[in-house]
C-alpha positions as CSV (number, residue, x, y, z in Angstrom):
1,M,-6.9,-25.8,-7.6
2,H,-9.7,-23.4,-5.3
3,I,-6.3,-23.8,-2.6
4,Q,-4.0,-21.9,-5.0
5,Y,-6.5,-19.2,-6.1
6,Q,-6.8,-18.6,-2.4
7,R,-3.8,-18.2,-1.5
8,F,-2.9,-16.1,-5.0
9,G,-5.9,-14.1,-3.4
10,V,-3.8,-13.3,-0.3
11,W,-0.4,-12.7,-2.4
12,C,-2.5,-10.3,-4.0
13,G,-3.9,-8.2,-1.3
14,I,-0.2,-8.4,0.1
15,A,0.8,-6.8,-3.2
16,F,-1.8,-4.4,-3.3
17,Y,-0.4,-3.1,0.3
18,F,2.8,-2.9,-0.9
19,L,2.2,-1.7,-4.5
20,F,-0.2,1.3,-3.3
21,F,2.5,2.8,-0.6
22,I,5.1,2.9,-3.3
23,A,3.0,4.4,-5.6
24,C,1.8,7.2,-3.2
25,W,5.3,7.5,-1.3
26,P,8.9,7.2,-3.3
27,L,6.9,7.9,-6.6
28,A,4.7,10.5,-6.0
29,K,5.7,11.5,-2.9
30,F,2.4,12.3,-1.1
31,I,3.2,11.0,2.2
32,P,3.4,13.7,4.0
33,P,-0.1,14.9,2.5
34,P,0.0,18.9,1.3
35,S,-1.6,21.5,3.4
36,P,-5.4,21.9,2.8
37,T,-4.4,25.7,3.0
38,L,-2.1,25.3,-0.1
39,S,-3.1,27.4,-3.5
40,G,-3.3,25.7,-6.4
41,A,-0.4,27.7,-7.5
42,E,1.6,26.3,-4.4
43,I,0.6,22.9,-5.0
44,M,1.9,22.7,-8.7
45,E,5.3,24.3,-8.0
46,M,5.4,22.2,-4.4
47,Y,5.1,18.8,-7.1
48,K,6.2,20.2,-10.4
49,G,9.6,18.6,-10.7
50,N,7.9,15.0,-9.9
51,L,5.3,15.1,-12.9
52,F,6.7,11.9,-14.2
53,G,6.9,9.9,-10.8
54,I,3.3,11.2,-9.9
55,R,2.3,9.9,-13.6
56,F,3.8,6.5,-13.5
57,S,2.1,6.2,-9.8
58,V,-1.1,6.6,-11.3
59,T,0.0,3.1,-13.0
60,V,1.1,1.5,-10.1
61,G,-1.9,2.3,-8.4
62,Y,-4.2,1.2,-10.7
63,L,-2.7,-2.0,-10.7
64,A,-2.9,-1.8,-6.5
65,A,-6.3,-1.3,-6.6
66,L,-7.9,-4.0,-8.9
67,L,-5.7,-6.2,-6.7
68,I,-8.2,-5.5,-3.6
69,I,-10.9,-8.0,-5.5
70,P,-9.2,-11.4,-5.5
71,W,-8.3,-10.5,-2.0
72,S,-11.9,-9.4,-0.9
73,A,-12.7,-12.9,-2.6
74,T,-10.4,-14.9,-0.5
75,L,-11.6,-13.5,2.7
76,A,-15.5,-14.0,1.9
77,I,-14.7,-17.8,1.1
78,Q,-13.6,-18.2,4.2
79,M,-16.0,-15.8,6.0
80,A,-18.5,-18.0,4.2
81,R,-17.0,-21.5,5.2
82,I,-17.9,-20.1,9.0
83,E,-21.5,-18.8,7.8
84,G,-22.9,-21.5,6.4
85,R,-25.9,-21.9,4.0
86,F,-26.8,-17.8,4.4
87,P,-23.9,-15.8,3.8
88,M,-25.2,-12.3,5.1
89,M,-21.9,-10.8,6.4
90,T,-19.5,-12.5,3.4
91,L,-21.3,-11.0,1.1
92,I,-21.7,-7.1,3.1
93,A,-18.0,-8.1,3.3
94,F,-17.2,-8.9,-0.4
95,G,-19.4,-5.9,-1.7
96,A,-17.2,-3.9,0.9
97,G,-14.2,-5.1,-0.8
98,I,-15.7,-4.0,-4.2
99,A,-16.3,-0.5,-3.0
100,D,-12.8,-0.1,-1.8
101,A,-11.3,-1.2,-4.9
102,V,-13.0,1.5,-6.3
103,A,-12.6,4.1,-3.8
104,F,-8.6,3.0,-3.8
105,Y,-8.8,3.7,-7.6
106,L,-10.2,6.9,-7.2
107,P,-7.4,9.3,-5.8
108,F,-5.4,8.1,-9.0
109,I,-8.1,8.9,-11.5
110,F,-7.9,12.2,-9.8
111,W,-4.2,12.8,-9.6
112,A,-3.8,12.2,-13.2
113,A,-6.2,15.0,-14.0
114,T,-4.5,17.3,-11.6
115,F,-0.7,16.7,-12.9
116,Y,-2.0,16.4,-16.7
117,R,-1.9,19.7,-17.7
118,P,1.0,21.8,-15.5
119,E,-0.1,25.0,-16.7
120,R,-3.9,24.2,-15.8
121,A,-5.7,27.4,-13.8
122,P,-4.3,26.9,-10.5
123,E,-8.0,27.5,-8.9
124,L,-8.8,24.3,-10.7
125,V,-5.5,22.6,-9.4
126,Q,-6.3,23.1,-5.9
127,L,-10.4,21.6,-6.5
128,L,-8.7,18.7,-8.2
129,N,-6.4,18.4,-5.3
130,D,-9.5,19.2,-3.0
131,M,-11.3,16.1,-4.4
132,T,-8.5,13.7,-4.3
133,W,-7.5,14.0,-0.5
134,L,-11.0,14.2,0.7
135,E,-11.9,11.2,-0.7
136,F,-8.7,9.7,0.2
137,V,-9.2,10.2,3.5
138,M,-13.0,9.6,3.7
139,L,-12.9,6.1,1.6
140,Y,-12.9,4.7,5.5
141,A,-17.2,3.5,4.6
142,P,-16.7,0.4,3.2
143,F,-13.5,-0.5,5.0
144,V,-15.2,0.0,7.9
145,M,-18.2,-2.4,6.7
146,Q,-16.0,-5.0,5.8
147,T,-13.8,-5.2,9.1
148,V,-17.4,-5.2,10.9
149,A,-18.6,-7.6,8.9
150,I,-15.4,-9.8,9.9
151,A,-15.7,-9.2,13.4
152,V,-19.3,-10.4,13.4
153,V,-18.7,-13.5,11.5
154,G,-15.2,-13.6,13.6
155,F,-17.5,-13.7,16.9
156,S,-19.9,-16.0,16.0
157,D,-17.5,-18.9,15.1
158,K,-17.8,-21.3,17.5
159,S,-15.2,-23.7,16.4
160,A,-11.7,-24.4,18.6
161,T,-9.1,-23.0,15.6
162,P,-11.7,-19.9,14.6
163,T,-10.6,-17.9,11.5
164,F,-10.7,-14.7,13.2
165,P,-9.6,-15.1,16.7
166,R,-11.8,-13.5,19.5
167,W,-8.6,-10.8,19.9
168,F,-8.3,-10.0,15.9
169,C,-12.5,-9.5,16.1
170,F,-11.7,-7.0,19.0
171,L,-9.0,-5.7,17.1
172,S,-10.9,-5.3,14.1
173,V,-13.8,-3.4,16.1
174,W,-11.3,-0.7,17.2
175,I,-9.3,-0.3,14.0
176,S,-13.4,0.9,12.5
177,V,-13.6,3.3,15.4
178,L,-10.0,4.9,14.8
179,I,-10.1,5.4,11.2
180,L,-13.6,7.1,11.1
181,P,-12.3,10.5,12.0
182,G,-11.1,10.9,8.2
183,G,-14.7,11.6,7.9
184,L,-14.0,14.6,9.7
185,A,-11.6,16.1,7.4
186,V,-14.6,17.8,5.3
187,F,-15.0,20.6,8.4
188,F,-11.4,20.9,8.8
189,K,-8.3,23.1,6.9
190,T,-5.6,22.8,9.9
191,G,-5.6,20.5,13.1
192,P,-5.5,16.8,14.0
193,F,-8.6,16.3,12.0
194,A,-7.5,17.9,8.4
195,W,-6.6,15.8,6.0
196,N,-3.0,15.4,6.7
197,G,-3.7,15.3,10.4
198,L,-3.2,13.2,13.3
199,F,-6.8,11.5,13.1
200,A,-7.6,11.5,9.6
201,F,-4.4,10.6,7.8
202,W,-1.6,9.4,10.2
203,I,-3.5,7.2,12.8
204,P,-5.9,5.6,10.0
205,I,-2.6,4.8,8.1
206,V,-0.7,3.4,11.3
207,V,-3.7,1.4,12.0
208,F,-4.1,0.1,8.2
209,T,-1.0,-1.3,8.5
210,I,-1.6,-2.8,11.4
211,Y,-5.1,-4.6,10.8
212,Y,-3.4,-5.9,7.5
213,S,-0.1,-6.9,9.2
214,A,-2.2,-9.3,11.5
215,L,-4.7,-10.5,8.8
216,F,-3.0,-11.9,5.8
217,P,-0.8,-14.5,8.7
218,L,-4.4,-15.3,9.5
219,A,-5.6,-15.8,6.3
220,F,-2.6,-18.4,5.1
221,K,-3.5,-19.9,8.3
222,A,-7.1,-20.6,7.1
223,I,-6.4,-21.7,3.9
224,K,-4.2,-24.6,5.4
225,R,-6.4,-25.5,7.5
226,Q,-8.8,-26.0,5.1
227,E,-6.8,-27.8,2.8
228,I,-5.5,-30.5,5.4
229,E,-9.4,-30.9,6.6
230,E,-10.3,-31.3,2.7
231,S,-7.4,-34.0,2.5
232,A,-8.5,-35.6,5.4
233,A,-11.9,-35.6,4.2
234,K,-11.1,-37.7,0.8
235,M,-8.8,-40.1,3.0
236,R,-12.1,-41.5,5.0
């Protein structure tokens, strides 16, 4: 059954990816993000026609964030198979996955509060909006910790068919670097490092997609390989 549970974990990761973007894009219409220079009144005016969509997106976003946990558990199992008895990097990656779930959950909490009362004072709307978008683009830390841990384990895998091939390990390192500029959004209200800018938002969104598009097939292959190895071991 554990093989089926792992496959379920990968499907949870895929569902997380699509549900998260559905919540942010067609439901809430938060892509592209609003400018950091907007006032609270302008923000509420921009989204007042879509309050139901935003509130519904909160429910979808909750579900998406929770699905990161079984997905991270599956990754941890495959990493532990490589590390062996003392899986330090595995524990780091799984802990980072839990932190990821919280980090992806929080923006929807903040959006729920922002648009819960349309009559709220504009200054408070702006404050909540700032909190939401800064948290959104600065959630890179646990994600980077997980990608780096996966890369470290992948580089240490000397098997003939590594779970995480070397090309994917290098990709993980590059993605870890490319997503870091989100941390600079707190210093900018305009330009490429603002929360709606090229380096803080658009590049991380693209590399996030590339990363998961590569990782999902690798996870399925690793689980299949484990299933074959275990079946062969039982027949001996």
